[in-house]
Structure formats: structure tokens, C-alpha cells
N, C-alpha and C positions, 0 to 999 in steps of 0.2 A: 476556421475556414468555411466558407459558404459561397453560395451563388449571389451575383449582385441583385437578381430577381427583377422587380418592377423598377428600378431606379433607371434601367436603359429606357424605359418607356417615360421617364420623367416623374414618376411618383418616388419621392425622397423622404417623407416624413417617418418611415419605419426603416430607413437605411442607417447601417452602423458602420462607421469607418473604423480603421485601424485593425482589419482582418486580411487574411489571406483570401483572395476571390478566385473563383473558378469559372471560366467560360467554357460551358459544353457545347454540344452540337446544336441545341436549342438557343442558345444566345447567340452563337456565331450565325446561324441561319437567320434569326431575326435582324442582326445587324446587316446581313447581306441583303434583306428585302427592302431597306431603307434606301432613299436616295443619298447622294453625296453629303449635302446640308444636314439633312436629318441624322445620318449616321455620325457625323460629326458632333452635332448638338448632343446626341445621347452619349457619346463617349466623353464629352467635355463635362457632361453632368456627373459621370462615374469619376473621372479624374480630379473633378473639384475637391474630392474628399482625400485624405492622406491615408495610404494604406501602402505596405512595403513590397507586395508581389502580386503579380497576375498570372494565373495558370491557363493555358489552353489545351484542352484534352483532344484525345483521338488524332492527334497529329494534323489537325485542321490548319488551313491556311490563315494566317494572322492579318486583319485588315491593315492597310498601310497607314490610315489615319491612328489606328490604335498604337501603332510602333512609334508613330511620331509624337504623340500626345504623352506615352510612357516615357519617352526619351526627355521630354521637356519637364516632366514632373519627377524624375529620378524613381521610377517605378520599374523594378525588374519584370520582364515578361519571359515566362518558361513554358515550353510547348512540351506536353507528354504525349506518348504514343498510346497510352492504355485508355480504355473507356472511362468515362466520367465516374460510373459507379466503382469501377476497379480503383481508380485513383483515390477517391474518398476512402475506400476501404484500407488502402495502404497508407495513406497519409494521415488519418486520424489518431491512430494508435501511436505513431511516431510522434506527433505533436503533443499528445496527451503526456508522452514521457519527457519530452523536452521542456515543457512549460509547467510540469507539474510542480506543487510546493514542495520544497526540500529543506532537511535539517539534517546535522551531523550529531550522533549521540556517542558519548563514550561508554563502550559496552561491548559484550560479544553476543553473537547471533548463531544459533544453531538449529538445525532440523532434527527434531527429535519425533519420530514416528509420524513424519509428516506434518508436524506442529512447528511453527516458528517460536521459538523461545529466546527473548531478548534479556540477557543477563546485564544488570546495572548494578553499581555499588561503588564504594570508595575505591581508589587506586590501591593495589596490593591486596584485597580482599580475598582473591582467590577465582576471579570470573573465569579467566583463561585456563587455569588448571582443572576447573569443573568442566570446561568444555572439552579440554583435552581427554579428560577421562571419559567423557560421553563419545568422543571419536573413537577411542579405543574399544568401546563397547558396541560400534557399529553405526553410530549416529554421524551426522554430517556437519561440518563447519561451513558457515556462510561468511562471516567476518569476526574478526578479532580486534579489540581496541578501539577502532574507528569504524562506525556503522553509519554509511550514508543511507538516509530513509526519504523516500519519494511517497507523495500521496497520490494515488490514482483513483479517479471517481470521487465519490464522496467519504468512503470508509476503508478503503484498501491501502495499507501501508506496505510498501515493498523495501526490504532492507538489502545492501550489498556492502561488499568492502571497497576500499581504496583501490584504485587500479594499480598503484605502484606497490602496494603491500598485501596482495589479493592471496588469500590462503596461507599467508605466514602469521606466526604466532610467537609472542615473547614470552619466555618461561624464565622467570627470576632464577638466576644461578646456573642457568643454561645457555640462554640467549636467544636468538632468533631461529624457528624451525620452520621447515617447509612441510605442511600437513599433506598436501598433495603427493609430494615426492616420498614421505614417510609410510603412509597409510594407503596409497593409491588413489585413482581418481574417483572412486566410489565414496570416499571419506570427505569429499567437498562438492559444493554447489554454488553456482554464481550469484544467485539471488533468492530471497524467500520472503514470503508474506509474514510480517509480525502480528502473531495472534495472541501471545502472553508476555508480560513482563515480568520477570523474576528479580525481585530487589533483594540482594544479599546484604545483611546487615550484622554488625557485631552483636553478640547476645547480651541483653540488658534486662537484668532481673526485676528492674523497677518498672518495666514496660509490659503492658498486656499485650500478647500476641492472640491472634485468631485461633480457636482450637476447635471450633465445631464446622467451619467452612460454610455457615449460613450467611454471614455478611460478607459479600464479595466486595472487593476493592477495585477501583479503576484509576488509571492515569491517562493524561491526553497527550497525544503526540499530533502535532499539525492539526490540532482541533478534532482529532478522532480519539474516542473513547476506546482504552484497551484494557482488557481484566490484568489486574496486578497481584501478584503473590509476594508477600514478605516472608523471607525465610531467615530466621536469626541462627548465626553459626556459633556454634561451642565446640570444643574438642571432642572428636569421635563420631560427629555427625555425618552420614553418608549423603552429601549433597547430590551426588550423581543419581542414586536412586531416586531421591526426592524430586528431582528434576524430571526423570521418567514418569513419576506418578503424576506430576502437574500437567504433562503433556496428555497422559492417558485419560485423566479426569477432565480435561478440556474436550477430548474426543467424545467422551460419553456425554458431557452436558450439551454438546453440539448435537447428538442424536437424541436428545431429549431425556437423558437419565441424569439425574441429580442425586447423589447417593446421600449426601447430607441431609438434604430435604425430605428425601424419602424416609430416612432413619427418624427425623424428627416428627414426621406425619404418624409413622407406626407408634412411637412413644405417646404422642398425645392420643391416639386412639385407644391404646390400652389403659391410659389413665382415665379416660372418659368412662371405658367399660367398667373399671374397678370401682369408680365413683358412682356409677348407675346401681352396681351390685350392692355397694355399702348403703345406699340410700334406700334400697329396697329392703334390705334386713333392718334397718332402724325403724321403718315404717310397719314392719311385720310384728303385730302384738298378740298373735294367736300363741 
């Protein structure tokens, strides 16, 4: 959405069609300053491009030539009472949400300590049960089973549930439960930014899993890189506490604290000090 700009004056090389165009007080005043033929030529130049809609702000009177040409080219004309700046302020966030890149992911999304954790894995591995346990511990459910993800801007992923199944959860052996009705309104939220992907896997003794935390993994959702943590499941593992630790570690890293790297740097310094002492003693021949 933008202003037609200099196209009304006849300069078209930089004009881009297929947008929503806004005529503010400056554009309407300029059109009013032209004589009849000049105003019609300016508007014919504008309507020679294909665009779906034209807005006129501040409740201004719309020139008759504009309405005539808009009708001939099947372009909707909408008049708004608000100022031009306020109109842009209200419309741009709405349009960003409507036209944002979108995908659907099979998983469960929860808000843990303010961090959006998206749990993914094969069907039946325990994603819903894990999130249910987190809700019981005071955290919040965003979506279960079906997560609708929209990309806002360049790197913000917003996840929410399907409108028909919002805040409902399927627990095998029990059925469909309403989290908001069971745990209260504080146990749910409408949407949350996805910040970490937690991939739940069956334990495989032949596979090497990350043990130090120095090698961070990432996954891509809608061309946005998101940190990923792979958690192998075996009997007795407390995945709920692990999920809380994942969220708290993300908060620490966001604040500039990396425990694994700090521990590794401390070990390297100690080894370097011991090596320097050993070399000194080896060279002491007195």
C-alpha cells in the first residue's frame, strides 16, 4: 500500500501497479488544482495500471472523474474518515498479517517462561502429553496437533491454533479435552512467537546425540532459521523438566550467557595454565 506519487504528474517509470493506493490531502489538492482536461489525463494515467483498490483519506470529496474511471476499470474506491498517517498506521499491520507467508505444521506449541517452544515428532510420541504436563505446571498452551504459522517481517514466526479446535487437545485413551475450561484462562493464549523447535525422537543407541551443547542445530520454517533441540526419549526421562530447561537456556543465551561455551572456555584456560607450568618445570635444570 502506497501513494501514487508522481504518476499523477505524468512520471511513470518508477510506478508499480498491483498495489493498494492511497490519495491523501496532498494528492486530492493537486488534482483539484488542475483544469478538467488535465485532471482527467492525470487520472487516466493512474488507471491505465491494474490495481484492486483506491482509498481516499480524511473524508475528502472524491472527484467525479475519478469515480467514473474507477467504475470503468472495476476499481473499488473507499473513503476513510481518518487522517492519512493514521490510515497507514492501522492498515499496514493488518495487510502484513493477511498477506504473510503461511504454513501448517503438525506439532504442539506452548509458552514456557515466555519462550515459544514448538514440539514436533512422529504421531503418538507424546507431544500432547508433554504440553499437558507443562500446562499443569503453570505454563500455557497455544496450539495442539495443528499449528498455523505466519511469517511477519523477515524473521518473526507467529504460531496459533486452528479456529475450530482452539485450545482443545487430544489425549489418547481420554479423548478431546478443553484446556481453557479445565485449567482456566491463564493456561492458554491465542498466539505466540516460535523461538525454539523441540524435536522428540525415539531413543536410538546407535545414534550420537549432542552432549555438550556447543554444536547448536537449526531448522528452517518459511525461510526463517530457528534453533532446534533434539531430545531422545527413553523410559524414565522427564521431558517436562527438560523442556523448561530448554526455555530457560534460550533466555540465558538471548541475554548473552552461554553456559556450555563458558564451561568450555574455562576448561581450555585451565589446560593452557597447566601446560605452561609443565613446560616451565621441564625447562628448569637447576
